The first five atom37 places (N, CA, C, CB, O) and aatype in JSON, in Angstrom:
{
  "aatype": [12, 6, 13, 9, 18, 6, 0, 6, 1, 9, 18, 16, 11, 7, 0, 15, 7, 7, 12, 0, 0, 6, 19, 16, 13, 8, 5, 1, 16, 3, 7, 0, 12, 15, 9, 3, 8, 16, 18, 19, 15, 14, 6, 10, 1, 7, 5, 7, 0, 0, 7, 11, 10, 12, 0, 0, 0, 0, 5, 1, 13, 1, 5, 5, 7, 11, 11, 0, 19, 14, 19, 4, 15, 18, 0, 19, 0, 17, 13, 5, 3, 8, 14, 6, 6, 0, 3, 10, 10, 11],
  "atom_mask": [
    [1, 1, 1, 1, 1],
    [1, 1, 1, 1, 1],
    [1, 1, 1, 1, 1],
    [1, 1, 1, 1, 1],
    [1, 1, 1, 1, 1],
    [1, 1, 1, 1, 1],
    [1, 1, 1, 1, 1],
    [1, 1, 1, 1, 1],
    [1, 1, 1, 1, 1],
    [1, 1, 1, 1, 1],
    [1, 1, 1, 1, 1],
    [1, 1, 1, 1, 1],
    [1, 1, 1, 1, 1],
    [1, 1, 1, 0, 1],
    [1, 1, 1, 1, 1],
    [1, 1, 1, 1, 1],
    [1, 1, 1, 0, 1],
    [1, 1, 1, 0, 1],
    [1, 1, 1, 1, 1],
    [1, 1, 1, 1, 1],
    [1, 1, 1, 1, 1],
    [1, 1, 1, 1, 1],
    [1, 1, 1, 1, 1],
    [1, 1, 1, 1, 1],
    [1, 1, 1, 1, 1],
    [1, 1, 1, 1, 1],
    [1, 1, 1, 1, 1],
    [1, 1, 1, 1, 1],
    [1, 1, 1, 1, 1],
    [1, 1, 1, 1, 1],
    [1, 1, 1, 0, 1],
    [1, 1, 1, 1, 1],
    [1, 1, 1, 1, 1],
    [1, 1, 1, 1, 1],
    [1, 1, 1, 1, 1],
    [1, 1, 1, 1, 1],
    [1, 1, 1, 1, 1],
    [1, 1, 1, 1, 1],
    [1, 1, 1, 1, 1],
    [1, 1, 1, 1, 1],
    [1, 1, 1, 1, 1],
    [1, 1, 1, 1, 1],
    [1, 1, 1, 1, 1],
    [1, 1, 1, 1, 1],
    [1, 1, 1, 1, 1],
    [1, 1, 1, 0, 1],
    [1, 1, 1, 1, 1],
    [1, 1, 1, 0, 1],
    [1, 1, 1, 1, 1],
    [1, 1, 1, 1, 1],
    [1, 1, 1, 0, 1],
    [1, 1, 1, 1, 1],
    [1, 1, 1, 1, 1],
    [1, 1, 1, 1, 1],
    [1, 1, 1, 1, 1],
    [1, 1, 1, 1, 1],
    [1, 1, 1, 1, 1],
    [1, 1, 1, 1, 1],
    [1, 1, 1, 1, 1],
    [1, 1, 1, 1, 1],
    [1, 1, 1, 1, 1],
    [1, 1, 1, 1, 1],
    [1, 1, 1, 1, 1],
    [1, 1, 1, 1, 1],
    [1, 1, 1, 0, 1],
    [1, 1, 1, 1, 1],
    [1, 1, 1, 1, 1],
    [1, 1, 1, 1, 1],
    [1, 1, 1, 1, 1],
    [1, 1, 1, 1, 1],
    [1, 1, 1, 1, 1],
    [1, 1, 1, 1, 1],
    [1, 1, 1, 1, 1],
    [1, 1, 1, 1, 1],
    [1, 1, 1, 1, 1],
    [1, 1, 1, 1, 1],
    [1, 1, 1, 1, 1],
    [1, 1, 1, 1, 1],
    [1, 1, 1, 1, 1],
    [1, 1, 1, 1, 1],
    [1, 1, 1, 1, 1],
    [1, 1, 1, 1, 1],
    [1, 1, 1, 1, 1],
    [1, 1, 1, 1, 1],
    [1, 1, 1, 1, 1],
    [1, 1, 1, 1, 1],
    [1, 1, 1, 1, 1],
    [1, 1, 1, 1, 1],
    [1, 1, 1, 1, 1],
    [1, 1, 1, 1, 1]
  ],
  "atom_positions": [
    [[44.37, 155.4, 159.91], [43.4, 154.32, 160.03], [43.26, 153.97, 161.51], [43.83, 153.08, 159.18], [44.24, 153.61, 162.17]],
    [[42.07, 154.08, 162.02], [41.81, 153.8, 163.43], [41.18, 152.41, 163.56], [40.88, 154.88, 164.05], [40.18, 152.11, 162.91]],
    [[41.77, 151.59, 164.41], [41.28, 150.24, 164.6], [40.4, 150.12, 165.83], [42.44, 149.27, 164.7], [40.59, 150.82, 166.83]],
    [[39.43, 149.24, 165.74], [38.55, 148.9, 166.85], [38.93, 147.49, 167.27], [37.02, 149.01, 166.46], [38.96, 146.57, 166.45]],
    [[39.21, 147.32, 168.56], [39.67, 146.04, 169.08], [38.54, 145.35, 169.84], [40.89, 146.23, 170.0], [37.92, 145.94, 170.73]],
    [[38.29, 144.11, 169.48], [37.34, 143.26, 170.2], [38.06, 141.98, 170.59], [36.07, 142.95, 169.32], [39.21, 141.77, 170.2]],
    [[37.4, 141.15, 171.35], [38.05, 139.94, 171.87], [38.61, 139.05, 170.76], [37.06, 139.15, 172.7], [39.7, 138.49, 170.91]],
    [[37.88, 138.9, 169.64], [38.33, 137.98, 168.61], [38.4, 138.62, 167.22], [37.42, 136.8, 168.56], [38.32, 137.92, 166.21]],
    [[38.55, 139.93, 167.19], [38.76, 140.59, 165.91], [39.26, 142.02, 166.11], [37.46, 140.6, 165.09], [39.08, 142.63, 167.16]],
    [[39.9, 142.5, 165.06], [40.33, 143.89, 164.98], [39.78, 144.37, 163.64], [41.93, 144.06, 165.09], [39.91, 143.69, 162.62]],
    [[39.17, 145.56, 163.64], [38.58, 146.04, 162.4], [38.59, 147.56, 162.34], [37.16, 145.52, 162.25], [38.92, 148.24, 163.32]],
    [[38.23, 148.07, 161.18], [38.1, 149.5, 160.98], [36.85, 149.76, 160.18], [39.35, 150.1, 160.28], [36.41, 148.91, 159.4]],
    [[36.27, 150.92, 160.37], [35.06, 151.3, 159.64], [35.44, 152.18, 158.46], [34.07, 152.03, 160.57], [36.45, 152.89, 158.48]],
    [[34.61, 152.12, 157.43], [34.82, 152.94, 156.25], [34.1, 154.27, 156.35], [0.0, 0.0, 0.0], [33.53, 154.6, 157.39]],
    [[34.14, 155.02, 155.28], [33.53, 156.35, 155.24], [32.03, 156.3, 155.5], [33.8, 157.02, 153.9], [31.46, 157.23, 156.06]],
    [[31.39, 155.21, 155.08], [29.94, 155.08, 155.27], [29.57, 154.58, 156.67], [29.36, 154.13, 154.23], [28.39, 154.5, 157.01]],
    [[30.58, 154.25, 157.47], [30.33, 153.77, 158.83], [30.27, 152.26, 158.95], [0.0, 0.0, 0.0], [30.22, 151.74, 160.06]],
    [[30.27, 151.57, 157.84], [30.26, 150.1, 157.86], [31.66, 149.55, 158.02], [0.0, 0.0, 0.0], [32.65, 150.27, 157.88]],
    [[31.74, 148.25, 158.31], [33.04, 147.59, 158.48], [33.77, 147.59, 157.13], [32.86, 146.14, 159.02], [33.23, 147.14, 156.13]],
    [[35.0, 148.09, 157.13], [35.77, 148.22, 155.89], [36.93, 147.24, 155.8], [36.28, 149.61, 155.76], [37.38, 146.91, 154.7]],
    [[37.43, 146.79, 156.94], [38.53, 145.82, 156.94], [38.56, 145.15, 158.3], [39.9, 146.51, 156.62], [38.26, 145.77, 159.32]],
    [[38.93, 143.87, 158.31], [39.01, 143.16, 159.59], [39.94, 141.97, 159.51], [37.63, 142.72, 160.03], [40.19, 141.42, 158.44]],
    [[40.43, 141.58, 160.67], [41.12, 140.32, 160.85], [40.44, 139.65, 162.04], [42.69, 140.52, 161.09], [40.19, 140.28, 163.07]],
    [[40.13, 138.36, 161.89], [39.49, 137.63, 162.98], [40.4, 136.5, 163.44], [38.12, 137.08, 162.55], [41.17, 135.94, 162.67]],
    [[40.28, 136.18, 164.71], [41.11, 135.14, 165.3], [40.33, 134.53, 166.47], [42.49, 135.71, 165.78], [39.47, 135.17, 167.06]],
    [[40.65, 133.29, 166.77], [39.96, 132.58, 167.84], [40.99, 131.84, 168.68], [38.9, 131.59, 167.27], [41.97, 131.31, 168.16]],
    [[40.75, 131.8, 169.97], [41.67, 131.09, 170.85], [41.44, 129.59, 170.72], [41.49, 131.54, 172.32], [40.31, 129.11, 170.8]],
    [[42.51, 128.87, 170.53], [42.47, 127.42, 170.43], [42.56, 126.81, 171.82], [43.61, 126.89, 169.53], [42.84, 127.52, 172.8]],
    [[42.33, 125.52, 171.92], [42.4, 124.85, 173.21], [43.81, 124.87, 173.8], [41.92, 123.43, 173.09], [43.97, 124.76, 175.01]],
    [[44.83, 125.02, 172.95], [46.21, 125.06, 173.44], [46.64, 126.48, 173.83], [47.15, 124.51, 172.39], [47.79, 126.7, 174.21]],
    [[45.72, 127.45, 173.72], [46.01, 128.82, 174.12], [46.49, 129.72, 172.99], [0.0, 0.0, 0.0], [46.51, 130.94, 173.15]],
    [[46.87, 129.14, 171.86], [47.32, 129.93, 170.72], [46.1, 130.57, 170.03], [48.12, 129.06, 169.71], [44.97, 130.14, 170.23]],
    [[46.37, 131.59, 169.24], [45.31, 132.28, 168.51], [45.34, 131.87, 167.04], [45.46, 133.81, 168.64], [46.35, 132.05, 166.36]],
    [[44.25, 131.31, 166.56], [44.11, 130.9, 165.18], [43.61, 132.1, 164.36], [43.14, 129.68, 165.05], [42.5, 132.57, 164.58]],
    [[44.41, 132.58, 163.43], [44.03, 133.71, 162.59], [43.33, 133.12, 161.37], [45.28, 134.6, 162.18], [43.98, 132.56, 160.48]],
    [[42.01, 133.27, 161.32], [41.25, 132.54, 160.32], [40.61, 133.37, 159.21], [40.2, 131.79, 160.99], [40.02, 132.81, 158.29]],
    [[40.72, 134.7, 159.28], [40.04, 135.49, 158.25], [40.61, 136.9, 158.2], [38.52, 135.54, 158.52], [40.83, 137.53, 159.24]],
    [[40.85, 137.37, 156.99], [41.16, 138.79, 156.78], [40.27, 139.27, 155.65], [42.69, 139.01, 156.44], [39.97, 138.53, 154.72]],
    [[39.84, 140.51, 155.76], [38.97, 141.1, 154.74], [39.3, 142.58, 154.61], [37.47, 140.91, 155.1], [39.53, 143.27, 155.6]],
    [[39.33, 143.04, 153.37], [39.5, 144.46, 153.09], [38.49, 144.82, 152.0], [40.99, 144.8, 152.65], [38.47, 144.2, 150.94]],
    [[37.67, 145.83, 152.25], [36.67, 146.27, 151.29], [37.35, 146.94, 150.1], [35.67, 147.23, 151.95], [38.49, 147.38, 150.19]],
    [[36.65, 147.02, 148.99], [37.22, 147.69, 147.81], [37.69, 149.12, 148.09], [36.21, 147.7, 146.7], [38.67, 149.57, 147.49]],
    [[37.01, 149.83, 148.99], [37.4, 151.22, 149.25], [38.77, 151.35, 149.9], [36.37, 151.88, 150.12], [39.39, 152.41, 149.82]],
    [[39.25, 150.3, 150.56], [40.56, 150.36, 151.23], [41.64, 149.52, 150.55], [40.42, 149.91, 152.65], [42.8, 149.59, 150.94]],
    [[41.28, 148.75, 149.55], [42.28, 147.89, 148.89], [43.39, 148.72, 148.3], [41.62, 147.04, 147.8], [43.17, 149.81, 147.77]],
    [[44.59, 148.18, 148.39], [45.76, 148.85, 147.84], [46.36, 149.91, 148.75], [0.0, 0.0, 0.0], [47.3, 150.61, 148.36]],
    [[45.83, 150.02, 149.98], [46.32, 151.02, 150.92], [47.07, 150.4, 152.1], [45.16, 151.85, 151.44], [47.43, 151.09, 153.05]],
    [[47.31, 149.09, 152.03], [48.04, 148.42, 153.1], [47.22, 148.1, 154.33], [0.0, 0.0, 0.0], [47.78, 147.84, 155.39]],
    [[45.89, 148.13, 154.21], [45.02, 147.9, 155.37], [45.2, 146.51, 155.97], [43.57, 148.09, 154.97], [45.28, 146.38, 157.19]],
    [[45.27, 145.48, 155.14], [45.41, 144.12, 155.66], [46.72, 143.95, 156.41], [45.33, 143.09, 154.51], [46.76, 143.32, 157.47]],
    [[47.79, 144.51, 155.88], [49.08, 144.43, 156.57], [49.07, 145.16, 157.89], [0.0, 0.0, 0.0], [49.65, 144.69, 158.87]],
    [[48.41, 146.31, 157.93], [48.31, 147.05, 159.19], [47.48, 146.3, 160.21], [47.7, 148.43, 158.94], [47.8, 146.32, 161.4]],
    [[46.42, 145.63, 159.75], [45.63, 144.81, 160.66], [46.44, 143.65, 161.23], [44.39, 144.27, 159.95], [46.38, 143.35, 162.42]],
    [[47.21, 143.0, 160.37], [48.05, 141.89, 160.83], [49.1, 142.37, 161.81], [48.71, 141.18, 159.64], [49.38, 141.69, 162.79]],
    [[49.69, 143.53, 161.55], [50.69, 144.08, 162.47], [50.03, 144.39, 163.82], [51.33, 145.36, 161.89], [50.64, 144.16, 164.87]],
    [[48.8, 144.91, 163.8], [48.09, 145.19, 165.04], [47.78, 143.9, 165.79], [46.79, 145.96, 164.75], [47.89, 143.85, 167.02]],
    [[47.4, 142.85, 165.06], [47.12, 141.56, 165.7], [48.4, 140.99, 166.31], [46.52, 140.57, 164.68], [48.38, 140.48, 167.43]],
    [[49.51, 141.07, 165.58], [50.78, 140.57, 166.09], [51.18, 141.31, 167.37], [51.89, 140.72, 165.03], [51.61, 140.69, 168.34]],
    [[51.02, 142.61, 167.36], [51.33, 143.4, 168.55], [50.45, 143.0, 169.72], [51.17, 144.91, 168.26], [50.92, 142.87, 170.85]],
    [[49.18, 142.79, 169.45], [48.25, 142.39, 170.52], [48.63, 141.02, 171.08], [46.8, 142.36, 169.98], [48.66, 140.83, 172.3]],
    [[48.92, 140.06, 170.21], [49.31, 138.73, 170.67], [50.58, 138.8, 171.51], [49.5, 137.77, 169.48], [50.7, 138.13, 172.53]],
    [[51.52, 139.61, 171.06], [52.78, 139.76, 171.8], [52.52, 140.33, 173.19], [53.76, 140.67, 171.02], [53.08, 139.85, 174.17]],
    [[51.68, 141.36, 173.27], [51.35, 141.97, 174.56], [50.65, 140.98, 175.5], [50.46, 143.19, 174.35], [50.83, 141.03, 176.72]],
    [[49.86, 140.09, 174.93], [49.11, 139.12, 175.72], [49.87, 137.81, 175.95], [47.79, 138.82, 175.04], [49.38, 136.92, 176.63]],
    [[51.07, 137.71, 175.38], [51.85, 136.49, 175.53], [51.27, 135.3, 174.79], [0.0, 0.0, 0.0], [51.43, 134.15, 175.21]],
    [[50.59, 135.58, 173.68], [49.94, 134.52, 172.89], [50.78, 134.17, 171.67], [48.53, 134.96, 172.45], [51.53, 134.99, 171.15]],
    [[50.64, 132.94, 171.23], [51.24, 132.49, 169.98], [50.17, 132.52, 168.9], [51.84, 131.05, 170.13], [48.98, 132.49, 169.19]],
    [[50.6, 132.58, 167.65], [49.69, 132.67, 166.52], [49.78, 131.43, 165.63], [49.98, 133.93, 165.71], [50.86, 130.86, 165.45]],
    [[48.64, 131.05, 165.09], [48.57, 129.99, 164.1], [47.83, 130.57, 162.89], [47.86, 128.69, 164.67], [46.6, 130.63, 162.9]],
    [[48.56, 130.99, 161.87], [47.9, 131.56, 160.7], [47.18, 130.46, 159.9], [48.91, 132.3, 159.8], [47.78, 129.45, 159.55]],
    [[45.92, 130.68, 159.63], [45.12, 129.72, 158.87], [44.71, 130.31, 157.52], [43.87, 129.3, 159.67], [44.82, 129.63, 156.49]],
    [[44.25, 131.54, 157.51], [43.84, 132.13, 156.23], [45.08, 132.42, 155.38], [43.01, 133.44, 156.45], [46.17, 132.64, 155.91]],
    [[44.9, 132.41, 154.08], [46.04, 132.54, 153.17], [46.79, 133.85, 153.35], [45.57, 132.41, 151.74], [48.02, 133.88, 153.22]],
    [[46.09, 134.94, 153.63], [46.78, 136.21, 153.8], [47.67, 136.19, 155.04], [45.78, 137.37, 153.89], [48.8, 136.66, 155.01]],
    [[47.16, 135.64, 156.14], [47.94, 135.57, 157.37], [49.19, 134.71, 157.18], [47.09, 135.01, 158.52], [50.27, 135.06, 157.66]],
    [[49.04, 133.6, 156.47], [50.2, 132.74, 156.18], [51.25, 133.53, 155.4], [49.76, 131.47, 155.38], [52.43, 133.51, 155.74]],
    [[50.82, 134.23, 154.34], [51.74, 135.01, 153.51], [52.36, 136.15, 154.31], [51.01, 135.56, 152.27], [53.54, 136.45, 154.14]],
    [[51.57, 136.8, 155.17], [52.09, 137.92, 155.95], [53.22, 137.46, 156.87], [50.97, 138.56, 156.78], [54.25, 138.13, 156.96]],
    [[53.05, 136.34, 157.53], [54.12, 135.84, 158.4], [55.35, 135.43, 157.59], [53.62, 134.65, 159.23], [56.47, 135.59, 158.06]],
    [[55.16, 134.91, 156.38], [56.3, 134.57, 155.52], [57.05, 135.84, 155.12], [55.83, 133.81, 154.27], [58.28, 135.82, 155.01]],
    [[56.33, 136.92, 154.91], [56.94, 138.19, 154.51], [57.5, 138.99, 155.68], [55.93, 139.04, 153.77], [58.19, 139.99, 155.48]],
    [[57.22, 138.55, 156.9], [57.68, 139.26, 158.11], [58.37, 138.29, 159.06], [56.49, 139.96, 158.82], [57.85, 137.97, 160.13]],
    [[59.55, 137.81, 158.66], [60.27, 136.84, 159.5], [60.61, 137.37, 160.88], [61.55, 136.41, 158.8], [60.87, 136.59, 161.8]],
    [[60.62, 138.7, 161.05], [60.89, 139.27, 162.38], [59.78, 138.95, 163.38], [61.07, 140.78, 162.27], [59.95, 139.12, 164.58]],
    [[58.64, 138.47, 162.88], [57.51, 138.11, 163.75], [57.42, 136.6, 163.96], [56.21, 138.62, 163.16], [56.47, 136.12, 164.58]],
    [[58.39, 135.85, 163.46], [58.34, 134.39, 163.52], [58.28, 133.84, 164.94], [59.54, 133.82, 162.82], [57.78, 132.73, 165.15]],
    [[58.78, 134.59, 165.91], [58.73, 134.1, 167.29], [57.29, 133.99, 167.81], [59.54, 135.01, 168.2], [57.06, 133.35, 168.83]],
    [[56.34, 134.61, 167.13], [54.94, 134.53, 167.53], [54.27, 133.23, 167.06], [54.17, 135.71, 166.98], [53.23, 132.84, 167.58]],
    [[54.88, 132.57, 166.09], [54.27, 131.38, 165.53], [54.35, 130.19, 166.47], [54.92, 131.03, 164.23], [55.37, 129.95, 167.11]],
    [[53.26, 129.46, 166.53], [53.2, 128.25, 167.36], [53.81, 127.12, 166.58], [51.74, 127.9, 167.78], [53.88, 125.99, 167.07]]
  ]
}
């Protein structure tokens, strides 16, 4: 799965060339990144795409020295399931 990185989202395209999965985040006034949306199309569901996107976002935040504030339900659950990433939480 190849990810495309933009300033406020990471995503991948599906076989048809359209967006197949994404995680979006926005910088808050305190400098932390608010993770507000995850999406996985039916063609990628059950393949771990959302988890891979979250791992990519965590890696990016770590490289940039940013903290994360999970807002969407998947991001909240992902951080609960990955306590090794807890140092990223604001």
